[in-house]
C-alpha positions in Angstrom: 93.5 78.4 109.7 90.2 78.1 107.8 90.3 78.8 104.1 88.0 81.6 102.9 88.0 81.5 99.1 85.4 84.3 98.9 88.0 86.8 100.3 90.9 85.6 98.0 88.7 85.6 94.9 87.5 89.1 95.7 91.0 90.4 96.1 92.4 88.7 93.1 89.6 89.9 90.9 90.7 93.5 91.6 94.4 92.8 91.7 94.2 91.2 88.2 93.4 94.7 86.9 96.2 96.3 89.0 98.7 93.9 87.4 97.2 94.5 84.0 97.8 98.2 84.1 100.9 98.3 86.4 102.7 95.1 85.4 106.2 96.5 85.4 105.8 98.3 88.7 104.4 95.2 90.4 107.3 93.1 89.0 109.9 95.6 90.1 108.5 95.9 93.6 108.2 92.1 94.1 111.6 91.4 92.8 113.3 94.2 94.8 111.5 93.5 98.0 110.7 89.8 98.3 113.3 87.8 96.2 110.5 86.2 94.1 110.9 83.4 91.7 110.7 83.5 87.9 107.1 82.3 88.1 105.9 85.6 89.5 103.0 86.0 87.1 102.3 82.3 86.4 98.7 82.4 87.7 98.0 85.9 86.3 99.0 84.7 82.8 96.7 81.7 83.2 93.7 84.0 83.9 94.8 86.4 81.2 94.1 83.8 78.6 90.4 83.8 79.5 90.0 87.4 80.7 88.7 90.2 78.5 90.8 93.1 77.3 90.5 96.0 79.8 90.0 99.4 78.1 92.5 102.1 79.0 89.5 104.2 80.3 89.5 102.0 83.4 93.2 102.7 84.2 92.4 105.2 87.0 90.2 102.6 88.9 93.1 100.1 89.0 96.1 102.6 89.2 98.4 102.2 92.1 101.9 103.6 92.8 102.0 101.2 95.8 102.4 103.9 98.3 98.7 103.4 99.0 95.9 101.0 97.8 94.3 101.4 94.4 90.9 103.1 94.4 89.1 99.7 94.1 91.0 98.1 96.9 90.4 101.1 99.1 86.7 101.0 98.2 86.7 97.3 99.2 88.3 98.1 102.5 85.8 100.8 103.2 82.6 99.2 102.2 83.0 95.4 101.8 82.3 93.2 104.8 85.3 90.9 104.8 83.5 88.2 106.8 80.2 87.9 104.9 80.0 89.8 101.6 80.6 88.3 98.2 81.7 89.7 94.8 78.1 90.3 93.9 77.7 92.5 97.1 80.8 94.5 96.1 79.5 95.0 92.5 76.0 96.0 93.7 77.5 98.5 96.3 79.9 100.0 93.7 77.2 100.2 91.0 74.5 101.8 93.2 76.6 104.0 95.5 75.5 107.7 94.9 78.8 108.9 96.3 81.1 106.7 94.2 82.0 109.5 91.8 82.8 111.8 94.8 85.0 109.1 96.4 86.7 108.5 93.1 87.6 112.2 92.6 88.7 112.5 96.2 91.0 109.6 95.8 93.0 111.8 93.4 92.2 115.3 94.6 92.6 116.7 98.1 90.4 119.7 97.6 87.2 118.3 99.1 85.3 121.7 98.9 86.0 121.9 95.2 84.9 118.4 94.5 81.7 118.8 96.5 81.0 122.1 94.7 81.4 120.5 91.3 79.3 117.6 92.1 76.5 119.8 93.6 76.5 122.1 90.5 77.3 119.3 88.0 79.9 121.7 86.6 83.2 119.7 86.5 85.2 122.2 84.4 87.0 123.6 87.5 88.4 120.2 88.2 90.3 120.1 84.9 93.1 122.5 86.0 93.2 120.8 89.4 93.8 117.4 87.8 96.3 118.8 85.3 98.3 120.6 88.0 98.9 117.4 90.0 102.2 115.5 89.8 100.5 112.4 88.4 101.8 110.9 85.1 100.3 112.3 82.0 98.6 109.1 81.0 96.8 108.9 84.3 95.7 112.5 84.1 94.2 111.9 80.6 92.3 108.9 81.6 90.9 110.6 84.8 89.6 113.4 82.6 88.1 110.8 80.2 86.4 109.1 83.2 85.2 112.5 84.4 83.4 113.2 81.1 81.7 109.8 81.0 81.6 108.5 84.5 78.4 106.5 84.3 79.7 104.8 81.1 83.1 104.1 82.7 81.5 102.6 85.8 79.2 100.4 83.8 82.1 99.2 81.7 84.2 98.6 84.9 81.4 96.4 86.4 81.0 94.5 83.2 84.8 93.8 82.9 85.1 92.8 86.6 82.2 90.3 86.2 84.0 88.8 83.3 87.3 88.6 85.1 85.6 87.1 88.1 84.7 83.9 86.3 88.3 82.7 85.5 89.4 83.9 88.9 86.9 81.5 90.5 88.0 78.7 88.2 91.6 79.3 89.2 90.9 79.2 92.9 88.7 76.1 92.4 91.5 74.3 90.6 94.0 75.2 93.2 91.8 74.5 96.2 94.0 71.6 97.4 97.1 73.8 97.0 95.4 76.5 99.1 94.7 74.1 101.9 98.4 72.9 101.8 99.6 76.5 102.0 97.4 77.3 105.0 98.6 74.1 106.7 102.2 75.3 106.2 101.4 78.8 107.5 99.9 77.3 110.6 103.1 75.6 111.6 105.4 76.9 114.4 107.7 78.3 111.8 105.2 81.0 110.7 102.9 81.4 113.6 105.2 83.7 115.7 105.8 85.9 112.7 102.2 86.1 111.7 101.1 86.9 115.3 103.7 89.6 115.6 103.0 91.1 112.2 99.3 91.1 112.7 99.2 91.9 116.4 96.9 89.0 117.0 95.2 88.0 120.2 97.3 85.2 121.8 94.1 83.7 123.3 92.7 82.9 119.8 94.2 79.7 118.3 95.6 80.2 114.8 93.8 77.2 113.5 90.4 78.8 114.3 91.2 82.0 112.3 90.0 82.8 108.8 92.5 83.2 106.0 92.6 83.5 102.2 95.1 83.0 99.4 96.0 85.5 96.7 97.5 83.9 93.6 98.4 87.2 92.2 100.3 88.6 95.1 103.2 86.8 96.7 103.0 88.3 100.2 100.7 89.0 103.1 98.9 92.1 101.9 95.9 92.6 104.2 94.6 91.6 107.6 91.7 92.8 109.7 90.1 91.9 113.0 86.4 91.4 113.7 84.9 89.8 116.8 88.1 87.9 117.6 88.4 86.5 114.1 91.1 87.3 111.6 91.2 87.4 107.8 94.4 87.3 105.9 95.3 87.3 102.2 98.4 85.2 102.0 100.6 85.2 99.0 101.0 82.0 97.1 104.7 81.6 97.6 105.8 80.7 101.1 109.3 82.0 100.6 108.0 85.4 99.6 105.6 85.5 102.6 108.3 84.5 105.0 110.6 87.2 103.6 108.0 89.9 104.1 107.1 88.8 107.6 110.7 88.7 108.7 111.4 92.1 107.3 108.3 93.6 108.9 109.0 92.1 112.3 112.7 93.2 112.1 112.0 96.5 110.2 114.6 95.6 107.7 112.4 96.9 104.9 112.9 100.5 106.1 113.8 103.1 103.5 115.4 106.4 104.4 113.2 108.2 101.8 110.0 107.0 103.5 111.3 108.2 106.9 112.1 111.7 105.6 108.8 111.8 103.7 106.9 111.2 106.9 108.9 113.7 109.0 108.6 116.3 106.3 104.8 116.0 105.8 103.0 118.4 108.2 99.9 116.3 108.6 101.9 113.1 109.2 103.9 114.9 111.8 100.8 116.2 113.5 99.4 112.7 113.7 102.6 111.3 115.2 102.8 114.2 117.7 99.1 113.7 118.7 99.7 110.0 119.2 102.7 110.7 121.4 100.3 112.2 124.0 97.8 109.3 124.0 96.2 106.7 121.8 93.5 107.9 119.5 91.0 106.9 116.8 90.9 108.2 113.2 87.7 110.2 114.1 89.4 112.0 117.1 92.6 112.6 115.1 90.7 114.2 112.2 89.3 116.7 114.7 92.7 117.3 116.4 94.7 117.7 113.2 91.9 119.7 111.5 91.7 117.9 108.2 88.9 115.9 106.6 88.3 112.4 107.7 89.2 111.1 104.2 92.5 113.0 104.2 93.3 111.8 107.7 92.6 108.2 106.8 94.9 108.3 103.8 97.8 109.7 106.0 97.1 107.3 108.8 97.0 104.3 106.5 100.4 105.3 105.1 101.8 105.6 108.6 100.4 102.3 109.6 101.5 100.4 106.5 105.1 101.7 107.0 105.0 100.8 110.7 105.1 104.3 112.3 101.8 103.6 114.1 100.0 100.5 115.1 96.5 99.5 116.3 96.5 99.3 120.1 92.9 98.1 120.6 89.4 98.1 119.1 86.1 99.3 120.6 83.3 98.3 118.3 84.0 99.6 114.8 86.6 102.1 116.1 90.3 101.4 116.0 92.7 103.0 118.5 96.1 103.9 117.2 99.3 104.4 119.0 103.0 105.0 118.2 105.0 101.9 117.3 108.0 102.5 119.5 109.9 99.5 118.2 109.6 100.9 114.6 110.7 104.4 115.7 113.8 103.0 117.5 114.7 101.2 114.3 114.0 104.4 112.3 116.2 106.4 114.6 119.1 103.9 114.1 118.7 104.1 110.3 118.8 107.9 110.4 121.8 107.9 112.6 123.6 105.5 110.3 122.7 107.7 107.3 124.0 110.9 109.1 127.2 109.1 110.2 128.0 108.3 106.6 127.5 111.9 105.6 129.9 113.0 108.3 132.7 110.6 107.4 
């Protein structure tokens, strides 16, 4: 695999802030899921020494409950070209995007009509009860309201902080360049190749050594992949054991949680997506028309289903991704539910 520092640096610049505000949650998830070592935050703590203090006002930009991406990671996935853009491109896009405030609000609120009305009239008072009535933690609600009252200031502060964090992140990756190369060499071995190909549904005709990859020194597992013109980009965690653990769990579906299964089956939109894909493969655009929800709402639900394994990408036509049911996952899910019900009946 070919090392792409640009991609790893971009991700770690954002994920630094995610750990900064969600440290305990990140630690708990990694320890519970991936049997990580005591040096879980070794590289984060190195960068922390040279990074600026991040004001609490920016918490909503970096917040994640890890059931979905943070706003900034989601924005990166939506607008950043993983194969050519740099951090400067991301900062310019974020700073000059006329819709960034709308996207930020819709990340937390599902009422698209209300958000659009408030942005059009520049009267954001009706959003206050909508934010307060959500089930989010109080600290997050308060900071969202603070951002809402001074969005331009918050965005300017965010960009300034990210640019300052970016410098020690680049220095970290530069100092660990040899280590990154060694990690990619290890991941290119027969031990990992079958797991990576299965997990990422890669084209068998494309040699692994020709594919693009990146290292994240703040995340211990494989956290993102994408496909573009028969090339692949990965962000691989810095600990091989953690990556191997995740890949094995994903391939064997041993990560399944009964609560996630019931959450999917109880959610009407998620059920509609699954039932639509039972009939035939479909794109997010077509599904949003069939399910009769906004494209943004559909994307959020589809991403959740894909991340858990309910659906998978069957093929790509230009920029469009076609999704289909992941039958292997569903068979494993059925077995888990049967085991759960059998325990109740004993």
